[in-house]
C-alpha positions in Angstrom: 121.9 17.9 55.4 118.9 20.4 55.9 119.9 21.1 59.8 123.2 21.6 58.3 122.8 23.5 55.7 120.1 25.6 57.8 123.1 25.8 60.8 125.4 27.3 58.1 123.4 29.9 56.3 122.0 31.4 60.0 125.6 31.8 61.0 126.4 33.4 57.5 123.9 35.9 57.9 123.1 36.3 61.3 123.7 39.8 60.9 120.9 40.7 59.6 118.8 39.4 62.8 120.0 42.8 64.2 118.1 45.1 61.2 115.2 46.5 61.8 114.1 46.1 57.9 112.7 42.5 57.0 115.4 40.2 55.1 115.0 37.0 53.2 118.3 35.2 51.6 116.8 33.0 48.5 118.7 31.0 46.0 118.5 30.9 41.9 115.0 29.2 42.0 112.8 31.6 44.8 113.4 29.0 48.1 114.1 30.5 50.9 118.0 30.0 52.4 117.7 32.3 55.3 115.4 34.7 57.3 115.8 37.2 59.7 114.0 37.8 63.1 112.2 40.7 61.5 111.1 38.5 58.6 109.7 35.7 61.0 108.0 38.2 63.1 106.3 40.0 60.7 105.0 37.1 58.9 104.0 35.0 62.3 105.9 32.2 60.9 109.0 30.7 62.4 112.7 31.0 60.0 112.5 27.2 60.2 109.3 27.1 58.6 110.5 29.3 56.0 113.4 27.9 54.8 113.6 25.8 52.1 110.0 27.0 50.6 109.1 29.2 47.9 109.2 33.0 48.9 106.7 33.8 46.6 104.0 32.3 48.5 104.6 34.8 51.0 103.2 37.9 48.4 100.1 38.7 47.0 101.3 38.3 42.9 104.3 35.8 43.5 104.9 36.3 39.6 106.3 39.6 40.4 108.7 38.2 42.5 109.7 35.6 40.2 110.4 38.0 37.3 112.5 39.7 39.3 114.5 36.8 40.4 114.9 35.9 37.1 115.7 39.3 35.7 118.9 38.8 38.5 120.0 35.6 37.6 119.7 36.8 34.1 122.3 39.8 35.3 119.9 41.7 33.7 119.9 44.7 36.7 122.2 45.0 40.2 119.1 46.5 42.3 115.7 46.3 41.6 113.0 48.1 43.6 109.1 47.5 43.3 106.1 47.6 46.0 103.9 44.9 46.8 102.2 43.0 49.9 103.6 40.7 51.4 100.8 37.9 53.2 101.2 37.3 57.1 99.3 34.4 59.2 96.0 36.1 60.3 97.0 39.6 59.3 95.7 41.9 56.9 99.0 42.3 54.2 101.8 44.6 54.6 102.6 47.2 52.1 106.5 46.9 51.7 108.9 48.1 49.6 110.7 45.4 48.3 114.3 45.4 47.2 116.2 42.9 45.8 120.0 42.2 45.1 122.4 40.0 44.4 124.5 37.9 47.2 128.2 37.6 47.9 127.3 34.4 46.4 126.0 34.4 42.3 123.1 31.5 42.9 122.0 34.1 46.3 119.7 37.0 46.1 119.1 39.4 49.3 115.4 40.2 49.3 114.7 43.6 51.6 111.3 44.4 52.5 110.6 47.4 54.2 107.3 48.4 55.4 105.4 51.2 53.6 104.3 52.7 57.0 107.9 52.8 58.1 109.7 54.5 54.7 107.0 57.5 55.4 108.2 57.8 58.9 111.2 57.6 58.0 111.2 60.6 55.4 109.3 62.5 57.7 111.8 62.0 59.8 114.2 63.5 57.6 112.6 66.4 57.0 112.3 67.1 60.4 116.0 66.9 60.6 116.5 70.0 57.9 113.6 71.5 58.8 115.5 71.8 62.5 118.9 72.5 61.3 117.0 74.9 59.2 114.7 76.5 62.0 117.8 77.1 64.4 119.9 78.9 61.6 116.8 81.0 60.7 116.2 82.0 64.2 120.4 82.6 64.9 120.1 84.7 62.1 116.5 86.4 62.2 117.2 86.9 66.2 120.4 88.9 65.6 119.4 90.7 63.5 116.4 92.0 65.7 118.3 92.8 68.8 120.4 95.4 67.2 117.7 97.6 66.4 115.7 96.8 69.1 117.7 98.4 71.5 118.1 101.1 69.9 114.2 101.7 70.2 113.9 101.1 73.6 116.8 103.4 73.8 115.4 106.3 72.1 111.9 105.6 74.0 113.6 105.8 76.9 115.2 109.7 76.2 112.1 110.4 75.1 110.1 109.8 77.8 112.7 112.2 79.4 112.2 115.5 77.6 108.2 114.9 77.0 105.5 116.4 79.8 103.1 115.4 78.4 101.2 112.6 79.9 100.0 111.4 77.0 102.8 111.4 75.2 104.9 109.4 78.2 101.6 107.0 78.1 103.3 106.2 74.1 106.7 105.9 75.0 105.8 103.8 77.9 104.0 101.4 75.4 107.0 101.3 72.7 109.4 100.1 76.2 106.7 97.9 77.3 106.4 96.2 73.6 110.2 96.4 73.0 110.8 94.5 76.4 108.3 91.8 74.7 109.9 91.1 72.2 113.5 91.2 73.4 112.1 88.2 75.9 110.6 86.7 72.7 114.1 86.3 71.3 115.8 85.3 74.2 113.3 82.5 74.5 114.6 81.6 70.4 118.3 82.2 71.5 118.1 80.1 74.7 118.4 76.5 74.0 121.5 77.4 72.0 122.9 79.2 74.1 122.5 76.7 77.0 125.4 74.3 78.1 124.4 70.7 77.3 124.9 69.6 81.0 125.0 65.7 80.9 124.2 63.5 84.1 121.8 60.3 84.8 118.6 60.3 84.2 116.1 58.6 85.6 112.6 59.2 82.8 109.8 58.6 85.3 111.6 61.0 88.3 111.8 63.8 84.6 107.3 62.5 84.3 106.7 63.6 88.2 109.0 66.6 87.6 106.0 67.4 85.1 102.8 65.9 86.4 103.3 67.9 89.7 104.3 71.6 87.6 101.0 70.8 85.4 98.7 70.0 88.4 100.2 72.8 89.9 98.7 74.9 87.3 95.7 73.1 86.3 94.8 71.8 90.1 91.0 70.7 89.1 89.3 68.5 86.0 92.5 67.6 84.9 93.2 63.2 85.4 97.2 62.0 84.6 97.6 58.7 84.3 100.7 57.4 84.9 101.7 54.1 82.4 105.3 53.2 83.6 107.7 50.2 82.4 109.8 49.6 85.1 112.0 48.3 83.5 113.6 51.3 82.1 117.5 51.9 82.8 118.6 55.2 83.6 120.8 57.1 81.0 123.1 59.9 80.3 120.9 63.1 79.1 120.4 66.7 80.4 117.8 66.4 83.1 116.7 69.9 82.8 116.1 69.7 79.1 114.5 67.0 79.3 111.7 68.0 82.1 111.6 71.3 79.8 110.8 69.6 76.3 108.1 66.9 78.2 106.9 70.2 80.1 106.1 71.6 77.0 104.4 69.1 75.5 102.5 68.5 77.9 101.4 71.9 79.1 100.2 72.3 75.6 97.9 69.2 75.9 96.6 70.8 79.0 95.2 73.7 77.3 94.0 72.2 74.3 91.9 70.3 77.1 90.1 73.3 78.0 86.7 72.0 77.1 87.1 68.6 78.5 88.4 69.9 82.3 85.0 71.8 81.7 83.8 68.8 81.2 85.4 66.5 84.0 86.9 64.4 81.8 90.1 65.8 80.4 92.9 63.4 80.9 96.7 63.0 79.8 98.6 60.1 80.1 102.6 60.1 80.9 103.5 56.5 79.0 107.1 54.9 79.0 108.3 51.3 76.5 111.4 50.4 75.8 111.4 49.9 72.4 113.9 47.0 70.5 115.9 46.8 67.2 114.5 50.3 65.8 115.3 53.2 63.1 115.6 56.5 63.8 117.5 59.5 62.8 118.7 57.4 59.9 120.5 55.7 62.8 119.8 52.0 64.3 119.3 51.2 67.8 119.2 48.1 69.9 117.2 49.8 72.9 115.6 53.6 72.2 113.4 54.6 75.4 109.6 55.5 74.2 107.7 58.4 76.2 104.5 59.1 75.2 102.7 61.6 76.6 98.9 61.2 75.2 95.6 63.7 75.8 92.0 63.4 75.4 91.5 66.5 73.1 90.5 67.8 69.9 93.6 67.5 68.2 95.8 69.2 66.7 94.7 70.9 63.7 94.6 70.0 60.3 96.0 73.3 58.7 98.9 72.6 61.6 99.3 69.1 61.4 102.8 69.3 58.7 103.9 72.3 60.9 103.3 71.6 64.8 107.4 72.0 65.6 107.9 75.3 62.9 108.5 78.2 65.3 105.9 80.7 65.6 103.0 77.6 64.3 100.7 77.8 67.6 97.1 76.3 66.9 96.2 78.5 70.4 94.8 82.4 70.8 97.8 83.9 72.4 100.3 81.1 71.7 104.2 82.1 71.4 104.2 78.4 68.9 107.4 78.0 70.8 106.8 75.0 73.2 107.5 72.4 70.4 110.0 74.1 68.3 112.1 74.4 71.9 111.0 70.4 72.9 112.3 68.9 69.6 115.7 70.9 69.8 116.1 69.7 73.2 115.4 66.1 72.4 117.3 66.2 69.3 120.3 67.1 71.1 119.6 63.8 73.1 120.1 61.9 69.4 116.8 61.8 69.3 113.4 62.5 67.9 109.7 63.5 68.5 106.8 62.4 66.7 103.3 63.2 66.2 100.2 61.3 65.9 97.1 63.2 66.1 93.1 62.7 65.5 89.9 63.9 67.4 89.6 62.5 70.9 93.7 61.2 71.3 96.8 62.6 70.4 99.8 61.2 71.0 103.4 62.9 71.3 106.2 60.0 71.1 110.0 61.0 72.4 112.0 58.6 70.9 116.0 58.3 73.0 118.4 56.0 72.3 119.4 53.7 75.3 122.9 52.7 76.3 
């Protein structure tokens, strides 16, 4: 009888196995009817062991879960959320946000547990998406507002240069023309990702990494080591190869410049690491498979003052930097339905590009 019940539950709730969040279905007494694969992995316990056991024993404070279950059974609420610690074999307790909702059957409750770290990441991704959209609109409007008067300033300086005879005054007009051209170049760079068509083809991410590696080593031929840590099983995918090269190059070039002291000491290193991520959620979407491309350096880390703003346009942690490299990289990756994340501390900075795979 137990086997038939387990098999029936597994069939009814098999869709939960495709979710990255932790799911348990319990009966009115709090006994586990079903546990999805993500919960098995998190607890380090098999589904067969969990089914039929009291789910409250998996929490540091089982009484809170018991109270929530009693409230659901008495129809005090439709959905309840609270924070708790999930006990795991051989690991520290996992902080999670617990959501309890009534199931299709009156005697069943669905308990969803989202690791708080994952919840924070989702919130951060949502902010990045909103910021990217706002930045895109701001850049377009600002660039067009600058272009028209800029052309007038340059034209007036050229006419003035033709009229003056003093060498000193000509030098001043040349300064105006030069600075106008510099601003025009900056505006063109701001608008570039929104003008260029998205050219889609088959992309091999390791060919992208090799191209970037050769460019970086050509600029920094000495005192910089670039390590490859590739997963050869990663399939080709459809994308814009040139955009992905530019995005990766912008990140790697920033890393190489940040490694100035390490290069002087002779131990500067950048690592290109590729992996396949499974059952992941980013940009509010669930993906069965995704590419992970890490660009890791052993530099000083991103300054704390700009950590939350590194993808904003014109924000740079380096003297003389334009602050456009990471903004353009994020734009190009988002056009592939992906996202860039940054984890930085002194001695290790990891920029991770996530892109869905077929």
